[in-house]
N, C-alpha and C positions, 0 to 999 in steps of 0.2 A: 490386435497386438499393444496391450497399454503403452501408452507414449508417455513417456514423463511431462507430468505439469510442468508449465516454464511461471515464475513468480520473479516479478520486479519490483524491489525493494527502493523506496525514495526516502532519504533523512540524512541531516544534514549532520548528527550525532555519530560519528563512528565508533561508538562503543553500540548503540542499539544498531547500527547495521551489521556490525559481526555479531551479536547474539541472534537477532531475527535471520542472518544468513546460517548459521549453524543448525538454527531449531527448523528452519524450514530442508535443510539439506537433511539431517538425521530423520527429518518426516519421510524423504523420499524425493522432494521436489528439485527441479534445475534452478538454480538462483543467479539472477542478475542484479548486481547493486548500482544505485546514482546516489551520488551526493549531494545534489540540489535538484530543483525543478527544472532547469533547461536539460540537464544531462540526462534525467529522467526522461524526459520527451525524447530526445533524440535517441536513447535505447527504445523505447516505445515503437518510434517510427522505422527503425533498422529491423524489429521485429517483433512483434504486438505478442503479448506476453499473454497466460490463461488468467492470470489476478497481478492486480498491483496492492503493495502495502506503501503507503504514503505519509508521511508527516504533514500536519498542516502547515505549521509556524516554519520558514526555512528563508534566504536567502534566496536573491536571484528570481524565486518564481514559486509563489506560496501552491501550497497542494490544494486549495480550493480551486486554483486556475486550473491545475495540473487536472484534478478532477472532472471540473469543468469541458475542457480541451478534449481529454481522452473519451469521456462519454457523447462526446460530438461524432469522435471517428467511430467508435466500435460502443453503441449504444448495450450491447449483453455485455460487457467488460465486467470480469469482480472486481469490486476495490475495497479495500481497507483503510480507513482514515485511522490515524494516530494522531494524541497531542498531549502535550505534557502543561499546555498553557502557553499564555504569550498575556499581552495586554488587557485579554478580557479571558474569561475563565475556559477552561478547556472543553468544558459543556457546551458552550458557546458556539464554537469553532468545531465541532463534532457536530451539532445539532444543524447547523449550514452545511457544513458537507454530504449529511444524510438528503438534505434537500436538490443538494446538488448531482446527487447519485450515487455516493457511497453505499454498498451493502451494507457494510458493518462498521461498528465504529468503537476505537478503544479509547480508554484515557490510561498515561502513563503515569506508575506503572501497572503493566499488565503479568501475569503469570504465562509462561510457556503453555501450560494445556488449555488456556482461553484463546491464545490465536492461533495456536496450530488446529484447534478443532474447528474455528470459527473458519480459517481456508480450505480444510479439510470438507466441510460441510458445503461451501460456496461451491467448490470444483465438483463436487459429486453430482449439482444440480443442471449440470453440462450434460 
């Protein structure tokens, strides 16, 4: 039986959360949301998702810390990092996210087809 894959989305921008949630649900995924890194980690420990989409620049706990901690607990976890930039360019943050274990990296804004196909291809490799 094909079980619905669970995706955890962590972003401090409500518009991005809602947009990603709609995209992923339309693609047939079970979605949970977190508005910051601390909430995201709590959710992760409560029920480990199949894939995590996390923003990099956030209050409480930044995406890089989240990626490092989640990968330490579950090395096989699939993670997509997204960023619109901050004090330094989005590319620098995303490159670092890749070193920390993010499987794919996207600079905001990204297209729906880009992110949905990345999620599907990462989850197909399970």
